[in-house]
C-alpha positions as CSV (number, residue, x, y, z in Angstrom):
1,M,34.1,-32.9,-12.2
2,T,32.6,-29.5,-11.5
3,P,29.0,-29.2,-12.0
4,R,28.6,-26.2,-14.8
5,P,27.1,-23.2,-13.2
6,A,23.0,-22.3,-14.1
7,D,22.5,-19.8,-16.6
8,P,20.3,-17.1,-15.1
9,L,18.4,-16.1,-19.0
10,T,17.8,-19.8,-19.2
11,A,15.5,-20.5,-15.7
12,T,14.1,-17.0,-16.4
13,L,12.5,-17.3,-20.2
14,R,11.6,-21.1,-18.8
15,R,9.6,-19.9,-16.0
16,L,8.2,-17.4,-18.2
17,R,7.0,-20.2,-20.9
18,Q,6.0,-22.2,-18.3
19,G,3.8,-19.9,-16.8
20,Q,1.7,-19.1,-19.8
21,R,1.7,-22.4,-19.6
22,L,3.0,-22.6,-23.1
23,S,4.9,-25.7,-24.7
24,Q,8.0,-24.9,-26.9
25,L,6.3,-25.7,-29.9
26,E,3.8,-23.4,-28.9
27,L,5.9,-20.8,-28.7
28,S,8.5,-21.2,-31.7
29,L,5.4,-20.2,-33.4
30,R,4.7,-17.4,-32.1
31,L,7.9,-16.3,-32.5
32,G,8.4,-17.8,-36.3
33,V,11.7,-20.5,-35.0
34,S,12.2,-24.5,-34.8
35,Q,11.1,-26.2,-31.3
36,R,15.2,-27.1,-32.0
37,H,15.6,-23.6,-31.6
38,V,13.4,-22.9,-28.3
39,S,14.9,-26.5,-27.0
40,F,18.5,-25.0,-27.8
41,V,18.2,-21.4,-26.0
42,E,16.4,-22.5,-23.0
43,T,19.9,-24.9,-22.2
44,G,22.0,-22.6,-22.4
45,R,22.7,-24.6,-26.0
46,A,22.5,-21.4,-28.1
47,R,22.6,-17.5,-27.3
48,P,19.2,-15.6,-28.7
49,S,19.7,-12.2,-31.0
50,R,19.0,-9.0,-29.1
51,A,15.7,-8.6,-31.1
52,L,14.7,-12.1,-30.8
53,L,14.7,-11.6,-27.2
54,I,12.7,-8.7,-27.2
55,T,10.2,-10.7,-29.3
56,W,10.7,-13.9,-27.1
57,L,9.7,-11.5,-24.5
58,Q,7.3,-9.6,-25.6
59,A,5.6,-13.2,-27.0
60,L,5.8,-13.9,-22.9
61,E,4.0,-11.0,-22.1
62,A,7.4,-10.7,-19.4
63,P,6.6,-7.7,-17.4
64,L,8.5,-5.0,-17.9
65,T,11.0,-5.7,-15.1
66,L,12.0,-8.7,-16.0
67,R,12.3,-7.7,-19.6
68,N,15.5,-5.8,-18.5
69,Q,16.5,-8.6,-16.3
70,A,16.7,-11.0,-18.9
71,L,18.5,-8.2,-21.2
72,L,21.4,-8.0,-18.7
73,Q,21.0,-11.5,-18.0
74,A,21.9,-11.9,-21.7
75,G,24.5,-9.6,-22.0
76,Y,22.7,-6.8,-23.9
77,A,21.3,-3.3,-22.8
78,P,18.2,-2.6,-21.0
79,V,15.4,-1.3,-22.9
80,Y,12.8,0.2,-20.6
81,R,13.8,3.2,-17.8
82,T,12.3,3.7,-14.4
83,T,11.1,7.1,-13.9
84,D,10.2,9.0,-10.5
85,L,6.5,9.3,-10.3
86,E,7.2,12.9,-9.2
87,D,9.7,13.3,-13.0
88,P,8.1,16.3,-14.6
89,A,8.9,14.0,-17.8
90,L,4.8,12.2,-16.4
91,A,3.3,15.3,-15.5
92,S,0.1,14.3,-17.6
93,V,-0.3,10.3,-15.6
94,N,0.1,13.0,-12.4
95,M,-2.4,14.4,-13.7
96,A,-4.8,11.3,-15.7
97,L,-4.7,9.6,-11.9
98,E,-5.5,13.0,-9.7
99,H,-8.4,13.2,-12.3
100,L,-9.2,9.6,-11.6
101,L,-8.8,10.2,-7.5
102,A,-10.8,13.2,-7.8
103,A,-13.0,12.2,-10.0
104,H,-14.2,8.8,-8.0
105,D,-14.9,11.3,-4.9
106,P,-17.0,10.5,-2.2
107,L,-16.3,6.6,-3.1
108,P,-13.1,5.6,-2.2
109,A,-10.3,5.7,-4.9
110,L,-6.4,4.4,-4.2
111,V,-3.3,4.6,-5.8
112,I,-1.0,1.8,-5.5
113,D,2.4,-0.1,-6.8
114,A,3.0,-3.7,-7.9
115,Q,4.6,-4.2,-3.9
116,W,1.3,-2.8,-2.5
117,N,2.5,0.3,-1.9
118,L,0.1,3.3,-0.8
119,L,1.0,6.3,-3.2
120,R,-2.4,8.0,-3.1
121,W,-5.6,8.5,-1.7
122,N,-8.8,11.0,-2.7
123,R,-11.1,11.8,0.1
124,G,-12.6,9.3,0.4
125,G,-9.4,6.6,0.3
126,Q,-8.4,8.7,3.2
127,W,-12.1,8.2,5.0
128,L,-12.2,5.0,4.8
129,A,-8.7,4.3,6.0
130,T,-9.2,6.2,8.7
131,T,-12.9,4.3,9.9
132,L,-11.1,1.3,9.8
133,L,-7.8,2.0,11.7
134,P,-8.9,4.5,13.8
135,W,-5.5,4.7,15.8
136,A,-4.6,6.1,12.4
137,T,-6.3,8.9,12.4
138,G,-3.6,10.7,12.5
139,L,-2.6,9.4,8.8
140,T,-2.8,12.2,6.2
141,D,0.0,11.3,3.6
142,P,-0.5,7.4,2.6
143,S,3.0,7.0,1.0
144,G,5.2,4.9,3.2
145,V,2.1,2.8,3.8
146,N,2.1,-0.5,2.6
147,L,-1.5,-2.3,2.4
148,L,-0.1,-5.9,2.5
149,D,1.3,-4.8,6.0
150,L,-2.1,-2.7,7.1
151,L,-3.7,-6.3,6.2
152,I,-2.4,-8.9,8.7
153,H,-1.0,-5.7,11.6
154,P,-2.8,-7.0,14.7
155,H,-5.5,-4.4,14.6
156,G,-5.0,-3.5,10.9
157,L,-8.3,-3.9,8.2
158,A,-8.1,-7.9,8.0
159,Q,-9.6,-7.2,11.4
160,S,-12.6,-5.6,9.8
161,I,-13.9,-8.1,7.7
162,L,-16.8,-9.8,8.5
163,N,-16.3,-12.3,5.2
164,L,-12.5,-13.2,5.8
165,H,-13.8,-16.9,4.8
166,E,-14.8,-15.8,1.6
167,V,-12.1,-12.1,0.3
168,G,-9.2,-13.6,2.1
169,P,-9.0,-17.0,0.1
170,A,-9.3,-15.8,-3.8
171,F,-7.1,-12.7,-2.4
172,L,-4.2,-15.0,-1.3
173,T,-4.8,-17.1,-5.5
174,L,-4.0,-13.3,-6.7
175,L,-1.5,-12.6,-4.2
176,R,0.1,-15.9,-5.3
177,H,0.3,-15.0,-9.1
178,E,1.7,-11.6,-8.2
179,A,4.8,-13.1,-6.8
180,G,5.2,-15.3,-9.2
181,V,6.0,-11.8,-11.6
182,H,6.9,-10.0,-8.8
183,P,8.7,-12.5,-6.2
184,E,9.9,-9.7,-3.9
185,L,6.0,-10.0,-2.5
186,A,7.0,-13.8,-1.3
187,P,7.0,-13.0,1.6
188,R,4.2,-10.5,2.4
189,V,2.2,-13.1,0.6
190,E,3.2,-16.4,2.1
191,A,2.4,-13.7,6.1
192,F,-1.0,-13.4,4.4
193,A,-1.4,-16.8,3.9
194,A,-0.5,-17.8,7.6
195,F,-2.8,-14.4,8.7
196,V,-5.0,-15.8,6.4
197,K,-4.9,-20.1,8.0
198,S,-4.7,-18.6,11.8
199,R,-8.2,-17.2,11.1
200,I,-10.3,-19.4,9.3
201,G,-8.5,-23.3,9.3
202,T,-8.8,-24.7,6.5
203,Y,-9.9,-23.2,2.7
204,P,-13.3,-23.9,2.1
205,V,-14.2,-26.2,-0.3
206,H,-15.9,-25.9,-3.0
207,T,-18.8,-28.8,-4.3
208,H,-21.0,-28.9,-7.3
209,G,-24.2,-28.7,-5.2
210,S,-22.4,-25.1,-3.8
211,P,-25.5,-22.0,-4.5
212,A,-24.1,-19.8,-7.1
213,T,-21.6,-16.9,-6.8
214,A,-22.6,-13.0,-6.5
215,P,-21.0,-11.4,-9.8
216,V,-18.7,-9.8,-7.9
217,L,-17.0,-10.3,-4.9
218,T,-17.3,-8.1,-2.3
219,T,-15.3,-7.6,0.9
220,R,-17.9,-6.6,4.1
221,Y,-16.2,-4.4,7.0
222,A,-17.6,-3.9,10.8
223,T,-17.4,0.0,11.6
224,S,-18.4,2.1,13.8
225,W,-20.8,3.0,11.4
226,G,-22.3,0.0,10.8
227,E,-21.2,-2.7,7.8
228,L,-19.7,-1.1,4.6
229,T,-20.1,-3.5,2.0
230,F,-17.5,-2.9,-1.8
231,F,-16.3,-4.3,-4.3
232,S,-13.5,-2.4,-6.4
233,M,-12.3,-2.4,-10.1
234,F,-8.2,-1.3,-11.3
235,T,-7.6,1.1,-13.6
236,T,-3.9,0.6,-15.5
237,F,-2.3,2.1,-17.9
238,G,-2.8,0.7,-21.6
239,T,0.4,-0.4,-23.3
240,P,3.3,1.5,-20.8
241,Q,6.9,2.0,-21.7
242,D,8.0,3.3,-18.0
243,I,9.0,0.2,-15.7
244,T,6.9,3.1,-13.4
245,L,3.8,3.2,-15.3
246,T,3.6,-0.9,-15.8
247,S,3.3,-1.0,-11.5
248,L,0.7,1.4,-10.9
249,R,-2.9,0.7,-10.7
250,V,-6.0,2.8,-9.3
251,E,-8.5,0.9,-7.2
252,H,-11.6,2.1,-7.2
253,L,-13.7,0.6,-4.8
254,F,-17.3,1.0,-5.5
255,P,-20.8,0.1,-3.0
256,A,-22.4,-3.5,-2.6
257,D,-25.3,-1.2,-1.7
258,T,-27.5,1.5,-0.9
259,A,-26.3,2.0,2.9
260,T,-22.5,1.7,2.6
261,E,-23.6,5.0,-0.5
262,Q,-25.2,6.0,1.4
263,C,-23.2,7.2,4.1
264,L,-19.9,7.8,2.2
265,R,-22.2,10.1,0.2
266,E,-22.8,11.6,4.3
267,Q,-19.8,11.1,6.2
268,V,-16.9,12.0,3.2
269,P,-16.1,15.7,3.8
270,V,-16.5,17.5,0.9
271,S,-14.4,19.6,-0.7
272,S,-12.7,23.5,-0.4
């Protein structure tokens, strides 16, 4: 007997629910349907209506790309569009991004997408990149640069990190979570995992006797200007309705000590 082919929709819905750590009963209460119906949909014995599927995906907080994918898998038209960032329709978005970058100078700020492609930076971001990557001093246009590729490059960003044993495992945990939502990240994430293991061996085990950690995890870089230390904050768009906007985030780097802040204010060129 020929085995029944796997249903991509049911696999998508199960993976999303399990990723949210929800039981079928908890999901059914959110949706206002019976647990039996949730089970039937997840096993392919029932097909959700378009309206129910959209509500289902919203309840699971699925990224817009996966919502479109699930709708197509169910035979429905996708809901969300992907607009090029340079499209005139996103003029106000671009103004907001440029404002965030300029306002953060001389401190570094970067615009990145879900795949960690570098899209834009401010003067502080460019200065930090060329400081950490002196071989890339001619790099003036960030487009086409992937930050994960730069991390594991033989002469890349991670070579300057003094506390890789602290930030490497923490960052890897974040990346693996993101790869669960964006599977195309997986090859780069596992390449970074292999790199971290080659540098620090097994990850440190935290015990109950470990000293209290700092409020935020900082990254310490060795540079020609001495040690520079930063922590990050991210800005994202609230309730985006376009796939392009869901993938965008602005990483703001803040100095974690006065020496780093003074170096930035002295070395980052002022705008002309």
